[in-house]
PDB file with SEQRES, HELIX, SHEET and CRYST1 records, atoms N, CA, C and O in Angstrom:
SEQRES   1 A   84  MET VAL ALA VAL GLU GLN LEU VAL ARG GLU ILE ALA ARG          
SEQRES   2 A   84  ALA LEU VAL ASP GLU PRO THR ALA VAL GLU VAL GLN SER          
SEQRES   3 A   84  VAL ASP ARG ASP GLU ASN THR VAL LEU LYS LEU ARG VAL          
SEQRES   4 A   84  ALA PRO GLN ASP VAL GLY LYS VAL ILE GLY LYS GLN GLY          
SEQRES   5 A   84  ARG THR ALA ARG SER VAL ARG THR ILE LEU GLY ALA VAL          
SEQRES   6 A   84  SER MET LYS LEU HIS HIS ARG TYR THR LEU ASP ILE LEU          
SEQRES   7 A   84  GLU GLU ASP GLU GLN GLY                                      
HELIX    1 AA1 VAL A    2  LEU A   15  1                                  14    
HELIX    2 AA2 PRO A   19  ALA A   21  5                                   3    
HELIX    3 AA3 PRO A   41  ASP A   43  5                                   3    
HELIX    4 AA4 VAL A   44  ILE A   48  1                                   5    
HELIX    5 AA5 LYS A   50  GLY A   52  5                                   3    
HELIX    6 AA6 ARG A   53  LEU A   69  1                                  17    
SHEET    1 AA1 3 GLU A  23  ASP A  28  0                                        
SHEET    2 AA1 3 ASN A  32  ARG A  38 -1                                        
SHEET    3 AA1 3 ARG A  72  ILE A  77  1                                        
CRYST1    1.000    1.000    1.000  90.00  90.00  90.00 P 1           1          
ATOM      1  N   MET A   1      83.731 104.187  65.679  1.00  0.00           N  
ATOM      2  CA  MET A   1      83.393 103.571  66.932  1.00  0.00           C  
ATOM      3  C   MET A   1      83.375 102.021  66.754  1.00  0.00           C  
ATOM      4  O   MET A   1      83.728 101.281  67.672  1.00  0.00           O  
ATOM      5  N   VAL A   2      82.973 101.576  65.603  1.00  0.00           N  
ATOM      6  CA  VAL A   2      82.931 100.124  65.443  1.00  0.00           C  
ATOM      7  C   VAL A   2      84.304  99.505  65.547  1.00  0.00           C  
ATOM      8  O   VAL A   2      84.445  98.381  66.029  1.00  0.00           O  
ATOM      9  N   ALA A   3      85.297 100.207  65.111  1.00  0.00           N  
ATOM     10  CA  ALA A   3      86.692  99.733  65.134  1.00  0.00           C  
ATOM     11  C   ALA A   3      87.153  99.582  66.627  1.00  0.00           C  
ATOM     12  O   ALA A   3      87.860  98.639  66.985  1.00  0.00           O  
ATOM     13  N   VAL A   4      86.708 100.573  67.486  1.00  0.00           N  
ATOM     14  CA  VAL A   4      87.056 100.483  68.877  1.00  0.00           C  
ATOM     15  C   VAL A   4      86.400  99.279  69.561  1.00  0.00           C  
ATOM     16  O   VAL A   4      87.031  98.546  70.322  1.00  0.00           O  
ATOM     17  N   GLU A   5      85.084  99.102  69.253  1.00  0.00           N  
ATOM     18  CA  GLU A   5      84.372  97.926  69.780  1.00  0.00           C  
ATOM     19  C   GLU A   5      85.107  96.685  69.304  1.00  0.00           C  
ATOM     20  O   GLU A   5      85.326  95.766  70.094  1.00  0.00           O  
ATOM     21  N   GLN A   6      85.477  96.636  68.094  1.00  0.00           N  
ATOM     22  CA  GLN A   6      86.110  95.362  67.583  1.00  0.00           C  
ATOM     23  C   GLN A   6      87.409  95.135  68.264  1.00  0.00           C  
ATOM     24  O   GLN A   6      87.731  93.987  68.572  1.00  0.00           O  
ATOM     25  N   LEU A   7      88.205  96.186  68.530  1.00  0.00           N  
ATOM     26  CA  LEU A   7      89.445  96.150  69.269  1.00  0.00           C  
ATOM     27  C   LEU A   7      89.272  95.493  70.633  1.00  0.00           C  
ATOM     28  O   LEU A   7      89.970  94.538  70.976  1.00  0.00           O  
ATOM     29  N   VAL A   8      88.360  96.008  71.373  1.00  0.00           N  
ATOM     30  CA  VAL A   8      88.080  95.496  72.722  1.00  0.00           C  
ATOM     31  C   VAL A   8      87.612  93.994  72.597  1.00  0.00           C  
ATOM     32  O   VAL A   8      88.073  93.135  73.349  1.00  0.00           O  
ATOM     33  N   ARG A   9      86.705  93.712  71.647  1.00  0.00           N  
ATOM     34  CA  ARG A   9      86.222  92.352  71.512  1.00  0.00           C  
ATOM     35  C   ARG A   9      87.444  91.407  71.158  1.00  0.00           C  
ATOM     36  O   ARG A   9      87.536  90.318  71.725  1.00  0.00           O  
ATOM     37  N   GLU A  10      88.329  91.793  70.278  1.00  0.00           N  
ATOM     38  CA  GLU A  10      89.437  90.875  69.929  1.00  0.00           C  
ATOM     39  C   GLU A  10      90.443  90.755  71.085  1.00  0.00           C  
ATOM     40  O   GLU A  10      90.986  89.667  71.275  1.00  0.00           O  
ATOM     41  N   ILE A  11      90.711  91.770  71.838  1.00  0.00           N  
ATOM     42  CA  ILE A  11      91.528  91.661  73.078  1.00  0.00           C  
ATOM     43  C   ILE A  11      90.905  90.671  74.008  1.00  0.00           C  
ATOM     44  O   ILE A  11      91.591  89.770  74.493  1.00  0.00           O  
ATOM     45  N   ALA A  12      89.601  90.804  74.285  1.00  0.00           N  
ATOM     46  CA  ALA A  12      88.926  89.958  75.249  1.00  0.00           C  
ATOM     47  C   ALA A  12      88.940  88.504  74.747  1.00  0.00           C  
ATOM     48  O   ALA A  12      89.173  87.583  75.529  1.00  0.00           O  
ATOM     49  N   ARG A  13      88.696  88.303  73.470  1.00  0.00           N  
ATOM     50  CA  ARG A  13      88.651  86.946  72.937  1.00  0.00           C  
ATOM     51  C   ARG A  13      90.022  86.239  73.115  1.00  0.00           C  
ATOM     52  O   ARG A  13      90.087  85.033  73.353  1.00  0.00           O  
ATOM     53  N   ALA A  14      91.089  87.015  72.993  1.00  0.00           N  
ATOM     54  CA  ALA A  14      92.434  86.501  73.153  1.00  0.00           C  
ATOM     55  C   ALA A  14      92.727  86.029  74.594  1.00  0.00           C  
ATOM     56  O   ALA A  14      93.581  85.178  74.843  1.00  0.00           O  
ATOM     57  N   LEU A  15      91.956  86.642  75.537  1.00  0.00           N  
ATOM     58  CA  LEU A  15      92.240  86.375  76.949  1.00  0.00           C  
ATOM     59  C   LEU A  15      91.402  85.223  77.593  1.00  0.00           C  
ATOM     60  O   LEU A  15      91.792  84.633  78.601  1.00  0.00           O  
ATOM     61  N   VAL A  16      90.229  84.936  76.953  1.00  0.00           N  
ATOM     62  CA  VAL A  16      89.291  84.078  77.639  1.00  0.00           C  
ATOM     63  C   VAL A  16      89.323  82.580  77.079  1.00  0.00           C  
ATOM     64  O   VAL A  16      89.887  82.302  76.021  1.00  0.00           O  
ATOM     65  N   ASP A  17      88.702  81.689  77.840  1.00  0.00           N  
ATOM     66  CA  ASP A  17      88.579  80.333  77.397  1.00  0.00           C  
ATOM     67  C   ASP A  17      87.382  80.116  76.416  1.00  0.00           C  
ATOM     68  O   ASP A  17      87.386  79.199  75.595  1.00  0.00           O  
ATOM     69  N   GLU A  18      86.328  81.036  76.550  1.00  0.00           N  
ATOM     70  CA  GLU A  18      85.200  80.874  75.745  1.00  0.00           C  
ATOM     71  C   GLU A  18      85.077  82.111  74.831  1.00  0.00           C  
ATOM     72  O   GLU A  18      84.220  82.940  75.136  1.00  0.00           O  
ATOM     73  N   PRO A  19      85.802  82.311  73.798  1.00  0.00           N  
ATOM     74  CA  PRO A  19      85.714  83.472  73.010  1.00  0.00           C  
ATOM     75  C   PRO A  19      84.407  83.750  72.323  1.00  0.00           C  
ATOM     76  O   PRO A  19      84.139  84.895  71.960  1.00  0.00           O  
ATOM     77  N   THR A  20      83.582  82.743  72.130  1.00  0.00           N  
ATOM     78  CA  THR A  20      82.289  82.942  71.505  1.00  0.00           C  
ATOM     79  C   THR A  20      81.289  83.572  72.470  1.00  0.00           C  
ATOM     80  O   THR A  20      80.212  83.969  72.025  1.00  0.00           O  
ATOM     81  N   ALA A  21      81.588  83.689  73.791  1.00  0.00           N  
ATOM     82  CA  ALA A  21      80.720  84.277  74.727  1.00  0.00           C  
ATOM     83  C   ALA A  21      81.020  85.816  74.864  1.00  0.00           C  
ATOM     84  O   ALA A  21      80.268  86.536  75.521  1.00  0.00           O  
ATOM     85  N   VAL A  22      82.059  86.265  74.272  1.00  0.00           N  
ATOM     86  CA  VAL A  22      82.412  87.667  74.402  1.00  0.00           C  
ATOM     87  C   VAL A  22      81.420  88.607  73.651  1.00  0.00           C  
ATOM     88  O   VAL A  22      81.137  88.417  72.468  1.00  0.00           O  
ATOM     89  N   GLU A  23      80.918  89.604  74.370  1.00  0.00           N  
ATOM     90  CA  GLU A  23      80.008  90.570  73.814  1.00  0.00           C  
ATOM     91  C   GLU A  23      80.450  91.917  74.181  1.00  0.00           C  
ATOM     92  O   GLU A  23      80.831  92.131  75.332  1.00  0.00           O  
ATOM     93  N   VAL A  24      80.431  92.849  73.288  1.00  0.00           N  
ATOM     94  CA  VAL A  24      80.733  94.298  73.523  1.00  0.00           C  
ATOM     95  C   VAL A  24      79.580  95.137  73.011  1.00  0.00           C  
ATOM     96  O   VAL A  24      79.156  95.037  71.860  1.00  0.00           O  
ATOM     97  N   GLN A  25      79.111  95.936  73.885  1.00  0.00           N  
ATOM     98  CA  GLN A  25      77.979  96.852  73.563  1.00  0.00           C  
ATOM     99  C   GLN A  25      78.428  98.266  73.871  1.00  0.00           C  
ATOM    100  O   GLN A  25      78.988  98.530  74.936  1.00  0.00           O  
ATOM    101  N   SER A  26      78.188  99.157  72.959  1.00  0.00           N  
ATOM    102  CA  SER A  26      78.568 100.559  73.191  1.00  0.00           C  
ATOM    103  C   SER A  26      77.381 101.373  73.525  1.00  0.00           C  
ATOM    104  O   SER A  26      76.321 101.174  72.932  1.00  0.00           O  
ATOM    105  N   VAL A  27      77.495 102.283  74.444  1.00  0.00           N  
ATOM    106  CA  VAL A  27      76.449 103.177  74.907  1.00  0.00           C  
ATOM    107  C   VAL A  27      77.026 104.590  74.779  1.00  0.00           C  
ATOM    108  O   VAL A  27      77.990 104.944  75.460  1.00  0.00           O  
ATOM    109  N   ASP A  28      76.438 105.367  73.922  1.00  0.00           N  
ATOM    110  CA  ASP A  28      76.900 106.772  73.782  1.00  0.00           C  
ATOM    111  C   ASP A  28      76.329 107.664  74.870  1.00  0.00           C  
ATOM    112  O   ASP A  28      75.139 107.589  75.174  1.00  0.00           O  
ATOM    113  N   ARG A  29      77.127 108.468  75.431  1.00  0.00           N  
ATOM    114  CA  ARG A  29      76.707 109.400  76.480  1.00  0.00           C  
ATOM    115  C   ARG A  29      77.070 110.766  75.937  1.00  0.00           C  
ATOM    116  O   ARG A  29      77.497 110.912  74.791  1.00  0.00           O  
ATOM    117  N   ASP A  30      76.885 111.785  76.808  1.00  0.00           N  
ATOM    118  CA  ASP A  30      77.099 113.196  76.288  1.00  0.00           C  
ATOM    119  C   ASP A  30      78.485 113.328  75.716  1.00  0.00           C  
ATOM    120  O   ASP A  30      78.639 113.670  74.543  1.00  0.00           O  
ATOM    121  N   GLU A  31      79.535 113.055  76.545  1.00  0.00           N  
ATOM    122  CA  GLU A  31      80.853 113.397  76.088  1.00  0.00           C  
ATOM    123  C   GLU A  31      81.790 112.169  75.977  1.00  0.00           C  
ATOM    124  O   GLU A  31      82.998 112.302  75.784  1.00  0.00           O  
ATOM    125  N   ASN A  32      81.189 110.983  76.104  1.00  0.00           N  
ATOM    126  CA  ASN A  32      81.974 109.765  76.006  1.00  0.00           C  
ATOM    127  C   ASN A  32      81.111 108.574  75.529  1.00  0.00           C  
ATOM    128  O   ASN A  32      79.886 108.644  75.428  1.00  0.00           O  
ATOM    129  N   THR A  33      81.788 107.559  75.265  1.00  0.00           N  
ATOM    130  CA  THR A  33      81.139 106.253  74.888  1.00  0.00           C  
ATOM    131  C   THR A  33      81.622 105.206  75.860  1.00  0.00           C  
ATOM    132  O   THR A  33      82.822 105.025  76.068  1.00  0.00           O  
ATOM    133  N   VAL A  34      80.636 104.502  76.470  1.00  0.00           N  
ATOM    134  CA  VAL A  34      80.956 103.492  77.439  1.00  0.00           C  
ATOM    135  C   VAL A  34      80.855 102.170  76.612  1.00  0.00           C  
ATOM    136  O   VAL A  34      79.865 101.915  75.926  1.00  0.00           O  
ATOM    137  N   LEU A  35      81.934 101.348  76.719  1.00  0.00           N  
ATOM    138  CA  LEU A  35      81.916 100.028  76.103  1.00  0.00           C  
ATOM    139  C   LEU A  35      81.695  99.020  77.217  1.00  0.00           C  
ATOM    140  O   LEU A  35      82.517  98.906  78.125  1.00  0.00           O  
ATOM    141  N   LYS A  36      80.568  98.274  77.151  1.00  0.00           N  
ATOM    142  CA  LYS A  36      80.211  97.276  78.152  1.00  0.00           C  
ATOM    143  C   LYS A  36      80.668  95.938  77.650  1.00  0.00           C  
ATOM    144  O   LYS A  36      80.193  95.446  76.627  1.00  0.00           O  
ATOM    145  N   LEU A  37      81.580  95.361  78.363  1.00  0.00           N  
ATOM    146  CA  LEU A  37      82.139  94.037  78.027  1.00  0.00           C  
ATOM    147  C   LEU A  37      81.527  92.979  78.848  1.00  0.00           C  
ATOM    148  O   LEU A  37      81.490  93.078  80.074  1.00  0.00           O  
ATOM    149  N   ARG A  38      81.042  91.963  78.206  1.00  0.00           N  
ATOM    150  CA  ARG A  38      80.407  90.799  78.932  1.00  0.00           C  
ATOM    151  C   ARG A  38      81.164  89.523  78.416  1.00  0.00           C  
ATOM    152  O   ARG A  38      81.329  89.308  77.215  1.00  0.00           O  
ATOM    153  N   VAL A  39      81.578  88.754  79.339  1.00  0.00           N  
ATOM    154  CA  VAL A  39      82.207  87.398  79.003  1.00  0.00           C  
ATOM    155  C   VAL A  39      81.531  86.326  79.787  1.00  0.00           C  
ATOM    156  O   VAL A  39      80.677  86.612  80.626  1.00  0.00           O  
ATOM    157  N   ALA A  40      81.894  85.085  79.536  1.00  0.00           N  
ATOM    158  CA  ALA A  40      81.357  83.932  80.313  1.00  0.00           C  
ATOM    159  C   ALA A  40      81.746  84.138  81.784  1.00  0.00           C  
ATOM    160  O   ALA A  40      82.825  84.661  82.061  1.00  0.00           O  
ATOM    161  N   PRO A  41      80.884  83.735  82.731  1.00  0.00           N  
ATOM    162  CA  PRO A  41      81.136  83.926  84.127  1.00  0.00           C  
ATOM    163  C   PRO A  41      82.482  83.434  84.621  1.00  0.00           C  
ATOM    164  O   PRO A  41      83.079  84.056  85.500  1.00  0.00           O  
ATOM    165  N   GLN A  42      82.968  82.345  84.082  1.00  0.00           N  
ATOM    166  CA  GLN A  42      84.242  81.758  84.504  1.00  0.00           C  
ATOM    167  C   GLN A  42      85.402  82.565  83.903  1.00  0.00           C  
ATOM    168  O   GLN A  42      86.543  82.367  84.322  1.00  0.00           O  
ATOM    169  N   ASP A  43      85.167  83.435  82.971  1.00  0.00           N  
ATOM    170  CA  ASP A  43      86.222  84.171  82.307  1.00  0.00           C  
ATOM    171  C   ASP A  43      86.399  85.580  82.873  1.00  0.00           C  
ATOM    172  O   ASP A  43      87.346  86.279  82.514  1.00  0.00           O  
ATOM    173  N   VAL A  44      85.502  85.991  83.745  1.00  0.00           N  
ATOM    174  CA  VAL A  44      85.540  87.408  84.269  1.00  0.00           C  
ATOM    175  C   VAL A  44      86.906  87.650  84.912  1.00  0.00           C  
ATOM    176  O   VAL A  44      87.530  88.684  84.676  1.00  0.00           O  
ATOM    177  N   GLY A  45      87.357  86.719  85.704  1.00  0.00           N  
ATOM    178  CA  GLY A  45      88.620  86.873  86.382  1.00  0.00           C  
ATOM    179  C   GLY A  45      89.831  87.060  85.447  1.00  0.00           C  
ATOM    180  O   GLY A  45      90.770  87.803  85.732  1.00  0.00           O  
ATOM    181  N   LYS A  46      89.747  86.320  84.283  1.00  0.00           N  
ATOM    182  CA  LYS A  46      90.789  86.428  83.276  1.00  0.00           C  
ATOM    183  C   LYS A  46      90.871  87.846  82.622  1.00  0.00           C  
ATOM    184  O   LYS A  46      91.940  88.372  82.309  1.00  0.00           O  
ATOM    185  N   VAL A  47      89.685  88.394  82.450  1.00  0.00           N  
ATOM    186  CA  VAL A  47      89.630  89.725  81.890  1.00  0.00           C  
ATOM    187  C   VAL A  47      90.068  90.796  82.817  1.00  0.00           C  
ATOM    188  O   VAL A  47      90.697  91.773  82.411  1.00  0.00           O  
ATOM    189  N   ILE A  48      89.732  90.615  84.098  1.00  0.00           N  
ATOM    190  CA  ILE A  48      90.091  91.583  85.156  1.00  0.00           C  
ATOM    191  C   ILE A  48      91.620  91.381  85.502  1.00  0.00           C  
ATOM    192  O   ILE A  48      92.354  92.362  85.616  1.00  0.00           O  
ATOM    193  N   GLY A  49      92.043  90.209  85.652  1.00  0.00           N  
ATOM    194  CA  GLY A  49      93.461  89.943  85.996  1.00  0.00           C  
ATOM    195  C   GLY A  49      93.770  90.161  87.468  1.00  0.00           C  
ATOM    196  O   GLY A  49      92.957  90.694  88.223  1.00  0.00           O  
ATOM    197  N   LYS A  50      94.934  89.748  87.847  1.00  0.00           N  
ATOM    198  CA  LYS A  50      95.350  89.886  89.272  1.00  0.00           C  
ATOM    199  C   LYS A  50      95.444  91.355  89.665  1.00  0.00           C  
ATOM    200  O   LYS A  50      96.159  92.116  89.014  1.00  0.00           O  
ATOM    201  N   GLN A  51      94.765  91.757  90.676  1.00  0.00           N  
ATOM    202  CA  GLN A  51      94.767  93.068  91.163  1.00  0.00           C  
ATOM    203  C   GLN A  51      94.300  94.094  90.121  1.00  0.00           C  
ATOM    204  O   GLN A  51      94.650  95.273  90.186  1.00  0.00           O  
ATOM    205  N   GLY A  52      93.502  93.614  89.163  1.00  0.00           N  
ATOM    206  CA  GLY A  52      92.932  94.416  88.077  1.00  0.00           C  
ATOM    207  C   GLY A  52      93.930  94.869  87.019  1.00  0.00           C  
ATOM    208  O   GLY A  52      93.665  95.800  86.258  1.00  0.00           O  
ATOM    209  N   ARG A  53      95.058  94.213  86.980  1.00  0.00           N  
ATOM    210  CA  ARG A  53      96.111  94.704  86.001  1.00  0.00           C  
ATOM    211  C   ARG A  53      95.694  94.482  84.535  1.00  0.00           C  
ATOM    212  O   ARG A  53      95.972  95.341  83.698  1.00  0.00           O  
ATOM    213  N   THR A  54      95.063  93.405  84.209  1.00  0.00           N  
ATOM    214  CA  THR A  54      94.672  93.194  82.808  1.00  0.00           C  
ATOM    215  C   THR A  54      93.592  94.178  82.414  1.00  0.00           C  
ATOM    216  O   THR A  54      93.635  94.707  81.303  1.00  0.00           O  
ATOM    217  N   ALA A  55      92.630  94.445  83.269  1.00  0.00           N  
ATOM    218  CA  ALA A  55      91.558  95.471  82.985  1.00  0.00           C  
ATOM    219  C   ALA A  55      92.241  96.824  82.859  1.00  0.00           C  
ATOM    220  O   ALA A  55      91.901  97.556  81.929  1.00  0.00           O  
ATOM    221  N   ARG A  56      93.104  97.186  83.653  1.00  0.00           N  
ATOM    222  CA  ARG A  56      93.838  98.467  83.656  1.00  0.00           C  
ATOM    223  C   ARG A  56      94.630  98.628  82.364  1.00  0.00           C  
ATOM    224  O   ARG A  56      94.705  99.715  81.791  1.00  0.00           O  
ATOM    225  N   SER A  57      95.237  97.485  81.906  1.00  0.00           N  
ATOM    226  CA  SER A  57      95.947  97.600  80.647  1.00  0.00           C  
ATOM    227  C   SER A  57      95.002  97.835  79.425  1.00  0.00           C  
ATOM    228  O   SER A  57      95.294  98.628  78.530  1.00  0.00           O  
ATOM    229  N   VAL A  58      93.925  97.147  79.438  1.00  0.00           N  
ATOM    230  CA  VAL A  58      92.919  97.406  78.331  1.00  0.00           C  
ATOM    231  C   VAL A  58      92.462  98.828  78.373  1.00  0.00           C  
ATOM    232  O   VAL A  58      92.336  99.497  77.347  1.00  0.00           O  
ATOM    233  N   ARG A  59      92.203  99.301  79.628  1.00  0.00           N  
ATOM    234  CA  ARG A  59      91.745 100.712  79.734  1.00  0.00           C  
ATOM    235  C   ARG A  59      92.829 101.682  79.290  1.00  0.00           C  
ATOM    236  O   ARG A  59      92.522 102.741  78.742  1.00  0.00           O  
ATOM    237  N   THR A  60      94.060 101.346  79.511  1.00  0.00           N  
ATOM    238  CA  THR A  60      95.196 102.213  79.027  1.00  0.00           C  
ATOM    239  C   THR A  60      95.187 102.273  77.496  1.00  0.00           C  
ATOM    240  O   THR A  60      95.386 103.341  76.917  1.00  0.00           O  
ATOM    241  N   ILE A  61      94.960 101.141  76.845  1.00  0.00           N  
ATOM    242  CA  ILE A  61      94.883 101.079  75.394  1.00  0.00           C  
ATOM    243  C   ILE A  61      93.727 101.944  74.914  1.00  0.00           C  
ATOM    244  O   ILE A  61      93.832 102.682  73.935  1.00  0.00           O  
ATOM    245  N   LEU A  62      92.616 101.826  75.642  1.00  0.00           N  
ATOM    246  CA  LEU A  62      91.438 102.696  75.229  1.00  0.00           C  
ATOM    247  C   LEU A  62      91.746 104.141  75.463  1.00  0.00           C  
ATOM    248  O   LEU A  62      91.234 104.988  74.730  1.00  0.00           O  
ATOM    249  N   GLY A  63      92.549 104.476  76.436  1.00  0.00           N  
ATOM    250  CA  GLY A  63      92.932 105.893  76.682  1.00  0.00           C  
ATOM    251  C   GLY A  63      93.794 106.396  75.490  1.00  0.00           C  
ATOM    252  O   GLY A  63      93.629 107.540  75.066  1.00  0.00           O  
ATOM    253  N   ALA A  64      94.708 105.557  74.944  1.00  0.00           N  
ATOM    254  CA  ALA A  64      95.546 105.969  73.842  1.00  0.00           C  
ATOM    255  C   ALA A  64      94.567 106.153  72.637  1.00  0.00           C  
ATOM    256  O   ALA A  64      94.667 107.154  71.928  1.00  0.00           O  
ATOM    257  N   VAL A  65      93.661 105.236  72.409  1.00  0.00           N  
ATOM    258  CA  VAL A  65      92.729 105.345  71.225  1.00  0.00           C  
ATOM    259  C   VAL A  65      91.915 106.606  71.406  1.00  0.00           C  
ATOM    260  O   VAL A  65      91.674 107.307  70.423  1.00  0.00           O  
ATOM    261  N   SER A  66      91.472 106.937  72.633  1.00  0.00           N  
ATOM    262  CA  SER A  66      90.656 108.122  72.908  1.00  0.00           C  
ATOM    263  C   SER A  66      91.446 109.366  72.475  1.00  0.00           C  
ATOM    264  O   SER A  66      90.899 110.270  71.844  1.00  0.00           O  
ATOM    265  N   MET A  67      92.723 109.395  72.818  1.00  0.00           N  
ATOM    266  CA  MET A  67      93.548 110.579  72.481  1.00  0.00           C  
ATOM    267  C   MET A  67      93.625 110.722  70.957  1.00  0.00           C  
ATOM    268  O   MET A  67      93.529 111.830  70.428  1.00  0.00           O  
ATOM    269  N   LYS A  68      93.796 109.615  70.267  1.00  0.00           N  
ATOM    270  CA  LYS A  68      93.937 109.674  68.850  1.00  0.00           C  
ATOM    271  C   LYS A  68      92.717 110.084  68.132  1.00  0.00           C  
ATOM    272  O   LYS A  68      92.774 110.825  67.151  1.00  0.00           O  
ATOM    273  N   LEU A  69      91.522 109.577  68.644  1.00  0.00           N  
ATOM    274  CA  LEU A  69      90.256 109.823  68.001  1.00  0.00           C  
ATOM    275  C   LEU A  69      89.542 111.068  68.506  1.00  0.00           C  
ATOM    276  O   LEU A  69      88.498 111.453  67.979  1.00  0.00           O  
ATOM    277  N   HIS A  70      90.118 111.702  69.540  1.00  0.00           N  
ATOM    278  CA  HIS A  70      89.553 112.832  70.192  1.00  0.00           C  
ATOM    279  C   HIS A  70      88.089 112.534  70.686  1.00  0.00           C  
ATOM    280  O   HIS A  70      87.180 113.346  70.516  1.00  0.00           O  
ATOM    281  N   HIS A  71      87.928 111.403  71.266  1.00  0.00           N  
ATOM    282  CA  HIS A  71      86.637 111.021  71.870  1.00  0.00           C  
ATOM    283  C   HIS A  71      86.897 110.091  72.996  1.00  0.00           C  
ATOM    284  O   HIS A  71      87.695 109.162  72.871  1.00  0.00           O  
ATOM    285  N   ARG A  72      86.262 110.311  74.060  1.00  0.00           N  
ATOM    286  CA  ARG A  72      86.631 109.467  75.313  1.00  0.00           C  
ATOM    287  C   ARG A  72      85.893 108.168  75.296  1.00  0.00           C  
ATOM    288  O   ARG A  72      84.674 108.189  75.123  1.00  0.00           O  
ATOM    289  N   TYR A  73      86.532 107.035  75.460  1.00  0.00           N  
ATOM    290  CA  TYR A  73      85.998 105.753  75.622  1.00  0.00           C  
ATOM    291  C   TYR A  73      86.316 105.171  76.967  1.00  0.00           C  
ATOM    292  O   TYR A  73      87.461 105.234  77.415  1.00  0.00           O  
ATOM    293  N   THR A  74      85.307 104.593  77.637  1.00  0.00           N  
ATOM    294  CA  THR A  74      85.519 103.920  78.911  1.00  0.00           C  
ATOM    295  C   THR A  74      85.116 102.509  78.806  1.00  0.00           C  
ATOM    296  O   THR A  74      84.327 102.175  77.921  1.00  0.00           O  
ATOM    297  N   LEU A  75      85.622 101.607  79.686  1.00  0.00           N  
ATOM    298  CA  LEU A  75      85.245 100.265  79.645  1.00  0.00           C  
ATOM    299  C   LEU A  75      84.633  99.785  80.986  1.00  0.00           C  
ATOM    300  O   LEU A  75      85.177 100.007  82.067  1.00  0.00           O  
ATOM    301  N   ASP A  76      83.504  99.136  80.850  1.00  0.00           N  
ATOM    302  CA  ASP A  76      82.771  98.536  81.973  1.00  0.00           C  
ATOM    303  C   ASP A  76      82.849  97.056  81.747  1.00  0.00           C  
ATOM    304  O   ASP A  76      82.495  96.579  80.669  1.00  0.00           O  
ATOM    305  N   ILE A  77      83.311  96.300  82.749  1.00  0.00           N  
ATOM    306  CA  ILE A  77      83.299  94.821  82.602  1.00  0.00           C  
ATOM    307  C   ILE A  77      82.194  94.424  83.490  1.00  0.00           C  
ATOM    308  O   ILE A  77      82.196  94.652  84.699  1.00  0.00           O  
ATOM    309  N   LEU A  78      81.189  93.784  82.814  1.00  0.00           N  
ATOM    310  CA  LEU A  78      79.952  93.405  83.530  1.00  0.00           C  
ATOM    311  C   LEU A  78      80.077  92.090  84.193  1.00  0.00           C  
ATOM    312  O   LEU A  78      80.605  91.150  83.600  1.00  0.00           O  
ATOM    313  N   GLU A  79      79.607  91.975  85.418  1.00  0.00           N  
ATOM    314  CA  GLU A  79      79.554  90.756  86.180  1.00  0.00           C  
ATOM    315  C   GLU A  79      78.359  89.907  85.732  1.00  0.00           C  
ATOM    316  O   GLU A  79      77.489  90.452  85.053  1.00  0.00           O  
ATOM    317  N   GLU A  80      78.256  88.669  86.047  1.00  0.00           N  
ATOM    318  CA  GLU A  80      77.214  87.787  85.583  1.00  0.00           C  
ATOM    319  C   GLU A  80      75.797  88.331  85.869  1.00  0.00           C  
ATOM    320  O   GLU A  80      74.878  88.187  85.062  1.00  0.00           O  
ATOM    321  N   ASP A  81      75.670  88.933  86.996  1.00  0.00           N  
ATOM    322  CA  ASP A  81      74.295  89.354  87.456  1.00  0.00           C  
ATOM    323  C   ASP A  81      73.956  90.715  86.981  1.00  0.00           C  
ATOM    324  O   ASP A  81      72.854  91.182  87.270  1.00  0.00           O  
ATOM    325  N   GLU A  82      74.818  91.404  86.266  1.00  0.00           N  
ATOM    326  CA  GLU A  82      74.537  92.808  85.736  1.00  0.00           C  
ATOM    327  C   GLU A  82      73.940  92.682  84.355  1.00  0.00           C  
ATOM    328  O   GLU A  82      74.464  91.972  83.496  1.00  0.00           O  
ATOM    329  N   GLN A  83      72.862  93.361  84.155  1.00  0.00           N  
ATOM    330  CA  GLN A  83      72.199  93.256  82.817  1.00  0.00           C  
ATOM    331  C   GLN A  83      72.670  94.343  81.931  1.00  0.00           C  
ATOM    332  O   GLN A  83      72.505  94.205  80.719  1.00  0.00           O  
ATOM    333  N   GLY A  84      73.249  95.433  82.404  1.00  0.00           N  
ATOM    334  CA  GLY A  84      73.880  96.524  81.651  1.00  0.00           C  
ATOM    335  C   GLY A  84      72.823  97.362  80.950  1.00  0.00           C  
ATOM    336  O   GLY A  84      73.157  98.329  80.266  1.00  0.00           O  
TER     337      GLY A  84                                                      
END                                                                             
């Protein structure tokens, strides 16, 4: 699971202007793990992308990882006012 967190963290760091503000927290649920991604407020749009394309791409990569590891991972991108 740490490798999956690190993967999401590195992808996000490559996309944003403030890579030191990137945080990934994992929350285990019954049948899946939710990865909560928090970035600087001005970088949220960069992580989501136009019409959500960038976020969808990251989620597609997580889907491929989920298939390989036989464990479902989902991504939540937290807005500034969400404490998670």
